[in-house]
C-alpha positions in Angstrom: 0.1 0.0 -0.1 1.4 3.4 -0.9 1.5 6.2 1.6 0.8 9.8 0.5 4.1 11.8 0.9 2.4 15.0 0.5 -0.4 16.4 2.6 -3.5 17.6 0.9 -3.2 21.0 -0.6 0.6 20.8 -0.8 0.2 20.6 -4.7 -1.0 24.2 -4.3 2.4 25.3 -2.9 4.8 27.2 -5.4 8.5 27.8 -5.5 8.6 31.4 -6.5 12.2 31.3 -7.8 11.0 29.1 -10.7 8.6 31.7 -11.9 11.4 34.4 -11.9 13.8 32.2 -13.8 11.1 31.4 -16.3 10.4 35.2 -16.8 14.1 35.9 -16.9 14.5 33.2 -19.8 11.8 35.0 -21.6 13.5 38.5 -21.2 16.8 36.7 -22.4 15.1 35.1 -25.4 14.2 38.7 -26.5 17.9 39.5 -26.8 18.6 41.1 -23.5 21.8 40.4 -21.8 21.2 38.7 -18.4 23.6 38.4 -15.6 22.6 35.1 -13.7 23.5 35.4 -10.0 23.5 32.1 -8.3 20.9 31.0 -5.7 22.3 28.1 -4.3 25.4 26.5 -5.9 28.6 27.9 -4.7 30.8 26.1 -7.2 29.0 28.1 -9.9 30.1 31.3 -8.3 33.8 29.9 -8.0 33.7 29.3 -4.3 35.7 26.4 -3.1 35.9 24.3 0.1 39.0 25.0 2.0 41.6 22.4 2.2 41.4 22.2 5.9 37.6 21.4 5.7 38.4 18.8 3.0 40.8 17.1 5.2 38.2 16.9 8.1 35.7 15.4 5.8 38.3 12.9 4.5 39.0 11.9 8.0 35.5 11.4 8.7 34.7 9.4 5.8 37.0 6.7 7.2 34.7 6.2 10.3 31.6 4.0 9.7 29.4 6.1 12.2 29.8 8.9 9.3 27.2 6.9 7.2 24.6 6.6 10.0 21.4 8.6 10.2 21.3 11.6 12.5 18.4 12.8 14.5 15.7 14.2 12.1 16.1 17.6 13.5 19.9 17.3 13.2 22.7 16.5 15.6 21.9 17.6 19.0 25.3 19.2 19.7 25.1 21.2 16.6 21.6 22.3 17.4 22.9 23.6 20.8 26.1 25.3 19.4 24.8 28.8 18.9 23.5 29.0 22.4 26.6 27.6 23.9 28.8 30.4 22.6 26.8 33.2 24.1 
């Protein structure tokens, strides 16, 4: 038996950026130059992960616990972090 993944009414939700991109593509098709600022992909903006962060990730990948699931709200220590530095 299949379980509904979306609640009733969820199909009415919109992701506004898609409409903006659609309109921008239409403007671009008219021959106007468009400068596309990136919304979410840092690689497209030529940002790179620092080597020290890559080293930490590489070390963590050697540990089996890295592949486990976290709490659905995230790692408790991470969620508490901002309040612990006040």
